[in-house]
C-alpha positions in Angstrom: 114.0 74.6 75.3 113.3 77.2 73.2 109.3 76.0 73.5 109.3 76.1 77.2 110.6 79.4 77.0 108.4 80.6 74.7 105.9 79.5 77.2 106.9 80.9 79.9 106.8 84.3 78.6 103.5 84.1 77.6 102.1 83.1 80.7 104.2 86.0 82.1 102.6 88.2 80.0 98.8 86.7 80.6 99.7 87.3 84.1 100.7 90.8 83.8 97.4 91.0 81.6 95.8 90.5 84.1 96.8 92.2 86.3 97.1 95.4 84.4 93.3 94.8 83.7 92.3 94.4 87.4 94.7 98.1 88.4 92.7 99.4 85.4 89.0 98.1 86.9 89.8 99.8 90.1 91.2 103.3 88.8 87.9 103.0 86.4 85.7 103.2 89.8 83.7 106.8 89.9 85.2 108.4 93.2 82.8 111.3 92.5 79.8 108.9 94.1 82.0 109.0 97.5 81.7 112.7 97.7 77.8 112.8 98.9 78.4 109.7 102.0 76.5 110.7 105.4 79.3 110.9 108.6 78.4 107.6 109.3 79.1 105.6 106.3 82.2 107.7 106.1 82.9 106.4 109.0 82.0 102.9 108.6 84.1 102.6 105.6 87.5 104.5 107.3 87.3 102.1 110.4 87.3 99.0 107.7 90.2 100.9 105.7 91.8 101.2 109.4 91.4 97.3 110.0 92.9 96.6 106.3 95.7 99.1 106.5 97.2 97.3 109.8 96.5 94.2 108.9 98.5 94.1 105.7 101.1 95.8 108.1 101.1 93.0 110.7 100.8 90.4 107.4 104.0 91.5 106.0 105.8 91.6 109.4 105.1 88.3 109.9 106.4 87.7 106.2 109.9 89.2 107.4 109.7 87.5 110.9 109.4 84.0 109.9 111.1 83.9 106.8 114.0 85.2 109.2 113.5 82.7 111.9 113.7 79.9 109.6 116.4 80.8 107.7 118.3 81.6 111.0 116.9 78.4 112.4 118.8 75.8 109.1 122.2 77.9 109.8 122.2 77.8 114.0 121.1 73.8 113.3 123.7 72.8 111.3 126.6 74.6 113.3 124.9 73.0 116.0 125.1 69.3 114.4 128.8 69.8 113.5 129.8 70.3 117.0 130.4 67.9 120.0 130.4 69.9 123.0 128.1 72.5 124.3 130.6 75.3 125.2 131.9 75.4 121.9 127.7 75.4 120.8 127.9 78.6 123.1 130.0 80.1 121.5 128.7 79.9 118.3 125.3 80.9 118.6 126.1 85.0 119.3 126.6 84.9 115.8 122.6 83.6 115.4 121.1 85.8 117.8 117.5 86.1 116.8 116.8 82.6 115.7 114.3 80.5 117.5 116.3 78.0 118.7 118.7 79.6 119.8 116.6 80.8 122.8 115.5 77.2 123.5 119.1 76.4 123.8 120.4 79.5 125.5 117.6 78.0 128.5 118.8 75.1 128.4 122.5 75.6 128.2 121.9 78.2 131.4 119.9 75.0 133.2 123.0 73.0 132.6 125.1 75.5 134.1 123.6 75.4 137.1 123.9 71.6 137.1 127.3 71.5 136.8 128.4 74.8 138.9 126.7 73.1 141.5 127.4 69.2 141.6 129.7 69.2 138.2 127.6 67.5 136.4 123.6 67.5 135.3 122.1 65.0 137.6 118.4 66.3 136.9 116.5 65.8 133.3 113.0 66.3 134.4 115.0 69.9 135.1 116.7 70.6 131.8 113.3 69.3 130.2 111.3 71.4 131.7 113.6 74.8 131.3 113.6 73.9 127.6 110.2 73.6 127.4 109.8 77.5 128.6 112.0 78.4 126.1 110.0 76.6 123.4 106.8 78.9 125.1 108.5 81.8 124.7 109.5 81.3 121.3 106.0 80.5 120.2 104.8 83.4 122.2 106.7 85.6 120.2 105.9 84.5 117.0 101.9 84.5 118.1 102.6 88.2 118.9 100.2 90.4 116.9 98.3 87.5 115.3 94.8 88.2 117.4 94.2 90.9 115.1 94.6 88.8 111.8 92.2 86.8 113.9 89.7 90.2 114.6 90.0 91.2 111.1 88.9 88.3 109.3 86.3 87.7 112.1 84.8 91.1 112.4 85.3 92.9 109.5 82.4 91.6 107.2 80.0 92.3 109.9 80.9 95.7 110.2 80.9 96.5 106.1 77.3 94.9 106.4 76.3 96.9 109.2 77.7 100.1 107.0 75.3 98.8 103.8 72.7 97.8 106.2 72.6 101.8 107.2 73.7 102.9 103.6 70.7 101.0 102.3 68.0 102.6 105.1 69.7 105.8 104.0 68.9 105.4 100.6 65.1 104.4 100.7 64.5 106.9 102.9 65.5 109.4 100.8 63.4 107.8 98.5 60.4 108.1 100.6 60.7 111.9 100.8 61.7 112.3 97.3 57.9 111.0 96.4 59.8 108.9 94.0 59.5 105.5 92.6 62.4 104.8 90.0 65.1 102.7 90.1 67.3 105.9 89.3 66.9 107.6 92.3 67.8 104.9 94.8 70.7 103.4 92.7 73.2 105.8 94.1 72.6 105.1 97.5 72.5 101.6 97.5 75.8 101.2 95.8 77.5 103.3 97.8 75.8 101.4 100.7 77.2 98.3 98.4 80.7 99.8 99.6 81.0 99.0 102.3 80.7 95.2 102.5 82.8 95.1 99.9 85.2 96.9 101.7 84.6 94.7 104.7 85.5 91.3 102.6 88.7 93.3 101.3 89.6 93.7 104.7 89.3 90.1 106.0 89.9 87.6 103.5 94.0 88.8 103.4 93.7 88.3 106.8 91.6 85.3 107.2 94.0 83.6 104.8 97.5 85.4 106.3 96.1 83.7 110.2 95.8 80.7 108.9 98.6 80.6 106.6 101.0 82.3 109.8 98.9 79.3 112.0 100.8 76.1 109.8 103.7 77.9 109.6 103.5 78.6 114.0 102.4 74.3 113.9 106.2 73.3 112.3 108.1 76.0 113.8 106.6 74.4 117.4 107.8 70.6 116.3 110.8 71.8 115.1 111.6 73.4 118.2 110.7 70.3 120.1 113.0 68.2 117.8 115.8 70.3 118.6 114.8 69.8 121.9 115.8 66.5 122.4 118.8 67.3 120.3 120.3 69.3 122.7 119.4 66.3 125.4 121.5 63.9 123.2 124.3 66.3 122.8 124.1 66.7 126.9 124.3 62.9 127.8 126.9 62.7 125.3 129.0 65.4 127.1 128.0 64.7 131.0 127.9 61.6 132.7 126.1 60.2 136.0 122.4 61.1 133.6 
């Protein structure tokens, strides 16, 4: 046990050391090299920073949203499976507002109530299935909101960065031609500034691409759970009403 604890502490210290080195490298970046940037490179970098900030905002919002949805689904599903009547589930559902399963249940329960009010029993299972599918589609659309921003950031940011780099290199060689110098020292600062645009583009695109794929997989899992719940809802409806 002591050895395991020592290994864990050692691993944490090593990880903290790597993080400290990474932040140290960031702090050692010479910001003075950006003082003489032109309007176009500055605009490109500002656009990329905007893409990065907005994508991270979406990422953190989605992480919280999916976490809350998963937790709410688990709690509601436990309550649903403990109950034998739809009206009892409807009363309990008020405690779990915000869970995707509750929305699907509300769609299905509303359709059941309409059919029962018209003919005192559920007579049209196909209409009930369609209504449940509408609830599933609404929840998937809600969870997909802002995902297009991550896809756009992942696809466009590298090209914007490359555009800024190309313009920066062109500007650097143009200045070299005007100065009449052929030394690498004369052109190196301009190329260095230009390459920062590519770095910022990749820095915005990589997290967005990873998050988009992660959330896409989470959406598939959520959609499957909603589909499975619709089958459980139909089973409970059959047990509650006759004439199906």
